[in-house]
N, C-alpha and C positions, 0 to 999 in steps of 0.2 A: 518942362515935361516932354518927353519924346512922343511922337505920334503913335508909335507901336504900343506904348503903354496905355494911351487913351483908347485905342481900338480894343485892347483886352478888357478895359473897364467897361466899355460900352457893351461888349459882347456878354460879359458876365451879368450886367444889369438887365439886358434884354432876355437872357435865359431865365432869370428869376421872375421877370414880369410874365413870361410865357407859362412858367409853372403855376404862378398865382392864378392866371386866367383859366388854366386847366382845372385847378381845384375848385374855382368858383363855378365853372360850367358843370362839373360833376356834382357839386352841392345843389345846384339848381335842378339837375336831373333827378336827384333823390327826392325833391319836393313834388314832382309830378306823380299822380296816382298810378298811372300805367307803368311807368318806369320803376316806381317804388316796389310794385309787386314782383316785377322781373328780378330786381336786385335782391329781394328777400329769398326768392327761389334759388338764385345763384348762391346766396349765403348758405342756405340749407344744404345745397349740393356740395359746397366746399366742406361743410362740417362732416357730411357722410364720407366724402373722399378722404378727409383727414383721419376718420376712424378706421377706414379700410387700410390706409397706409400704416397706422399703428398696429393693426392686427397682422398685416403682412410682415412688418418688422419683427414682431414677436415670433411669428412662424419661422422666419429665417433664422432667428437666434436658436429656436428649438431644433431646427434641422441641423444647424452647425454643431450643437451639443451632441445630437444623436450620431452625427458623422464621426465626431471625435471619439465617442464611446465605442462605436463599431470598429474604429481603427485600433483602439486599445485592446478590444476583445480579440480582434484578428491577430494582433501581435502576441497576445497571451496564448491563443490556440496554437500558433506556430511554435512557441516555446514548449507547450505541452506535447506537441507531436514529436519534437526533437527529443524530449525526455523519454517518451514512450519508445521511440526507435532505439535510444541508448539502452534502456532497460531490456528491450527485446534482444539486443545484440550482446548484452552482458548479464545474462541470467546466472545467478550463483549456482555452482554445481551441487551444493549441499542441500538445495531445496528438496523436500520429499516429492517423490514421483506419484502420480495418480495410478492407483491399481484398481482393476476390475475384479470384484469378488463374485463368485458363483454361488447361487443359492443352493444349499444342501437339500437333497431329496428327502421328502417326508416318508417315514416308515410307519406302517399301520401297527397298532398295538396287538400283539399276539400272545397267546398263552405260552409261557416258557416251557411247559410240559408238552406242548404240541407245536413244534416249530414250523411244521409244514402246513398247518391248518389255514385255510383261506387263501392259499397260493396255488396257482396253476403251475404244473411242471413245465419247465422250459423245453422247447423242442430239442431233442438230442440228449436230454438228461433223464435218468430214471426217477420215477416218482419216489418221494421220500428222501432223495439225496440231500445231504447237508450242504449248505452254501458256505463259502468262505466268508469269514468275518471281515468287514471293511477295516482297512488299516487305521490305527489310532491317529487322532489329530495331533499335529505337532504343537508343543506348548509354546505359547507366545513369550518372547523375551522382551522385557521392558528396556526401552532405549531412552536416552536423554534427548529431550526436545531441543531444537536449535534456538539460539538467542534471536529475539526479534530486534528490529531496528529501534523500536521504542525503548526496549530494555537496554540496548547498547548505549543509547543517548543518556540513559539514567545512571550509567556507571560513573563513579567519580573519576575525574581526570587523573588524579594521582595514582589510581588503581590500574587503569588501563594503559596509561603512559602513551606509547606510540603504537600499541596494538590496534589492528583494524577489525572491523566487523567480520570480514571473511576469515581472518586468521583464527579468531576465537571459534567460529563455527567449524573450521577445518579440524581443530583439535577435538571438538565434540564428535565429529564424524569418526575420527580415529578411536576415541574412547568407546563409542558404540560398537565399533568393529571388534574391539577387545572384549566387550561384554558379551556380544553374540558368540564369538569364538569360544569363550570360556564356558558359557552355559549350554552350548551345543554338546560339549564333552560331558558336562554334569548331567544333562538330561538323557544321556544314553542309558539303556538298560544295563543292570549290573552284569548280566550274563552275556552281553554283547562282546564281540571280538574287538579288542582295542590293541593298538600298537603299544609297545613298551613306553614310548614317549607320552602318548595320550594317557596311559594308565598312571604314569608317575604324576602327570598334571592333575588327573582326577583325584588322586589321594592328597595332593597338595591343596587343592581347592577345598576338600573336605576338612583338612586340618586347620585351614584359615578361618573357617566359619565359627561364629560365636553365638551366644544367645541373643546378642543385640542385632546381629545381622540375619537372624532367622526370618525367612519370608521376604527378604530384600535382595536386590541384585547389587553386587558390589565388585570392585576390582582392587588390586594392589599394584604397586609400581612394577612388580615382576611380570604381571599380566600385560602391562603396557609395552614392556620390553619384548615380551614373548610374541605378541600378536600384531604389533604395529611398528612403524619406522620412526615413531616419535622419540625425541631425546628427553630424558627425564632430567632437565636442567632447571636453572633459575626461571627462565621464561615459562616453562611448563607449569611450575608451581605458582607463578603469577596468574596464569590463566585459571588454575584450580581455585585460587582465591576469588577470581571474578565469578566463576561458576557457583561457588558457595554464596557469594553476594546475591546472585540471581536465583538462588534456591534450586539449582540444578543437581546439587549433590551435597552430602554431609560427610563428616569424618567420624569413624569409629576407631579408636586406638586401643591397643592391647597386645601383649605378647611380642612387643618390639615391632609391630606392624601398624601401618596406617591404612585403614580400609576406606575406600571412597564409595559411598553408598549412593546409588541413583535415587533421587527423590521425585 
């Protein structure tokens, strides 16, 4: 056996003997009353430190989860901001505009036989002078509401094909234009001065009315051609089917005409 191997064996045995002596000395220390008390205190402190380390580990895990959640929330808010900016820059032109209405002035109840009673004459006017009647209010014309995004998503795919939300609402806008133009002519007083074209349209509108359309607003294809730039083609009739599906209009047939009634 080589001398180097003997030296390694001796070193190993000496190390083990040293470890045994250390264990015996520690064991003897634990038997002494004074040292035993100190060791118990050290053990209690180690338990407390261990509990603190466990709590610290749990707190670190909670903070990591909170950090990840905040990062996800921040990313979501950034996406929402981008969506808002996109919506702000691409507002559909057919959305209704906000209008400010003025409150009508209240008029005191007067005896019709005494129109000037209870009123003071205006400076510069003779007492008892009759006042001009206020102009009659214009009659409201019913228009077709635009399709909402929720309604658009509910339209069957076979029905809307490649039509977009904006394309359908653009047609609604043109239909409303035709309805308003038609009924502005119909609402004119009979004794008013009309052009020959307007008077011919007026009489045509009256001839197209039936008992089923009485009290309703409707148009026919001739009105679409007269007042809008829409083409009355296959695509137009596909959109009319969609509007019937969404309950925006109904059809009344008769006399060789199809009347599209605003519902």
